[in-house]
N, C-alpha and C positions, 0 to 999 in steps of 0.2 A: 297512510301506507296500506292498511289492511283492506281498503276498498279497491286497490289496484291489483291486477293480475300479477302473479309471482314473476313472470317474465319481465314485466315493466319495472318492478322493484329491482330486479337483478340489473337491468340496464342502468338504472339510476345509481345503484351502488358501485357499478363498474367505473363510474365517473369520479368516484371519491378516491380513497387510498386504502391499502391493506389494513392499516390501523383502524380506519373508520368502519370498514366492512366487518372487522372482528367485533368492534364495539356494538354494531347494529344487531348482532346475532341474538341478543337478549331482549330486543324490543317486542317481538311477537313471533308466533310460529311461522307466519308467512314471511316476515322479514328475515328470520333466522334461516329458513330454507333457501331463500333467495341469496342470502349472504354466503352460503356454503356452495353455491352452484358453480359449475365449470364456466359458465358464461362470465361470471364476475372474476374469477381467479385467472382465467385465460388472459384477461386484460392486464392483470398485474404481473404476470410472468413476462420475462424479456422475450422479444420477438425471435431471438436465436436460441431459445432454451432447448430445442431439439438437438442442435449441434453440441451444446454444452453437455447435455445428458449423454449423448453418444460418445463423447470424447473423455468422459469421466474415467479415472483410473481406479481400479480395485474397489469400485462401488457399484452395488446393484440397487437401482432405484425401484422399489416396490411401492406403488401408490394406487389408491382407489379413486382419487379425485385430483383435480388441478390444485385445490387448496392444500392437499397433503404434499404434492410435489413442490409447491411454493415453499412450504415450511422446511422441507428437506434441503432445498437450495439456500436456505438461510444459514446453514452450517457449511463450513469450508469444504470445498470439493477440489481434489487435485485433477488437473486437466493437462493437456499438452505433454503427454508422456511423463507426467509428474513434475514438470518444470514450472508450472503455474498453479495458483490456487484461486478459486472463484467462490464468491458468496453474494447473496442478496442482503441488503439492509432490511431487516424484518419490518419496521414501521412503514417504510416508503417504497420498498421494492427496487431501489436503485442498486446498480451493480458495482462491485469492487473486485479488484484483482491484486494478487501478490505475484510479482515476477521473481522467480528464484535467482540465486546468484549465477546459475548456469544460463539464464536468459539475459543476463547483463553483459555489457562489454567492460571488462576490468583490465586495465593496462598491465601487461606482463603476467597475467594470472596463469598462463600455461608454462611459465618458467619456475621450476621447483626451487630455484635460488631465492625467489621473491615471494611466492605464494604457495600454499598447500591446500589441496582439496581433501575434505574429510567428512565423515558422517558423525553427527552428534545426536544424542537421544532427544534433546529439547527442540530440535528443528522439525518443522513440518515437511521439509524436503529431504531427499536422500543425501544431498551434499551441500556443504557450505564452503566458503573460501576464507582462509585465514592469511593475513599479511604477515610474512616472516620478517622481511626487512627490505626497504626500498626508500629512495628519496622522492619518489613520485607516487601519489595516490590519485587515481583517476577512475571513476565509476560512472558509467553511462547506461541509461535504459530508455526504451521507447515502447510506445503502444499506440495502436490506431484508435483515433477518437470514436470510430464507429462501434468499437467494442464496449464503450462506456455508455451510460445513460445520457440521453440528450438533455439540454437545458438544465444542467446540473453543475454546481460548483464542486470541484474536486481538490483534494490535497494529495501530494506525493510524499512518501516517508521512507527513508532508508532504514532498514531493520538490521541491527548489528549488536555485537557484544564487544566489550573492551576487556582483554585478558589481564591477569595480574602482572604479566611480564611486559605490558604495553609501555612504549617509550616514544618520545618525539612527536606526539600527536597534537598537543595543544600549544606548541611554541608559536604557531601562526594559525589564524583561522582558515578553514577550508572555504572555498567558494562554491555556492550552490546555485543551480539555475533550473528554470522550467521554460520551455518554449513550445507554443502551439499557435500556428497561423501567425497573426501579427501581435500576439500576446507574448511578452517576455518578462520573466520575474527573476531577479538576481539578488542574492543575499550572502551573508557569511555565517559560519557556524563553527563552534569548537567541539572537537571530539574529546570531551573531558574524560580523563582517566578516573577510575573509581577510587584510586588510592589518594586520599586527601593529603597525606604526608608527602607523597611524591610530588603532588602539585605545588605544595608550599616550597619544597626544595628547588624545583624548577623556577618558580617565581623569584626566589631569592638570588639564584646564580645567573639566571638568564633574562632578568627583567628588561635590561637595556636592549638586548638583542631582540627580545620579543616585540618591543615597541618599534624597533627599526624594521623588522620583517613585516610587521602588520601594515606598514605604509605601502607595501608592495601590492596589496590586494584591494579589491573594490570595497567601498564603505558599505557596512551592513549592520544588522542587529546583533551579530555575534551570538547567535542562538546556541543553546546547549541541548544535549540529549534529554529525553524524558523516558521514564520506565513504563512499560506496557503491562497489561494484565497477564499476558502469556509469558512473562519473564524476560522478554527481549527489551532492548532499548530502541528508541526511534529518533531519527533526526528529520525534521520537516525540511524538504527540499524546496517547497514552494506550493503555490495554489494556482488554479486556472479555472476558467468557465468553459465548459464543454457545450457548444451549441449543437447545431444539426449538420454542420459541414463535415466533410471527410478530411481530417488532418492527422498529422503525426505528432504525438506528444513526446517531446524530448526532455529527459530529466538527467541531472548530473550532480555529482559532488567531486570536487577537484582540489588537490593541494599539490602544486608543482613548482611553487615559487620559493618555498623555504629552503630547499636543497638539503635539509637535514634528514638523516636516516630516521625512519619511523617503522613501528611494527606493533603487532598485538591487536589488530582489528579483525573480528570475525564478521563476515558479511553474509546475511541470510537472503536478502533480496530487497525489492522496493514495492511498497504497497501503495496502490492508488485507490482512495476511498472517498465517498461523498463527505462534504463538510456541511454542517448545519447552516 
């Protein structure tokens, strides 16, 4: 590498990955200089980074190089008037988004009898939606595939919390789905309550009814929520491969067949992020 001009080394490194370019910095002075160059990091930045930077909310991007900008974008950035969050995956440069609850279509969310909108300190967004009481739970989101990194496998995850007053959530599994082009992924998931004692009581008194109601929904894995590092819970809605065509990705979680009242779900949004 040392016998090549720095510009040639930069072109070679631009064909690798951000992780490989960072590792190459310690090889030699020439390679290190090339690995830090704008020529390399301009290739790793998304093609629409100008638009993302211009629409960032309450953030001033001060950077002396494209490499610095890349690493700034590896931290969550609020965009779209604070209703979406964007970040880059540091090792690969692939894009991920979080659509806030205000960016989703939530059935009856504007009726204060069923839902309430409020601010909580642990959310990255100014508002979250909390289900007060309803027999229907229907959450839909969509995003254009062109916003995402091409030729990448993605997963979609509903971000939520279950309150201590939650009820009626796991008597019947919710149905989840992902649709993009001719790809369709359907599954089932339980919004498990955090109160184990409450779960045991519901299983004791409603076990027969739960089995009867479960026969109404599609067969699936009956997934449960998992805890995230940021303190929220997440429910995987499904996965899809994003090619290079311009499609709409449709994501949903729905429980409309049980007919029982339910409440105590706090919805923050839906995250669309690359999968390994």
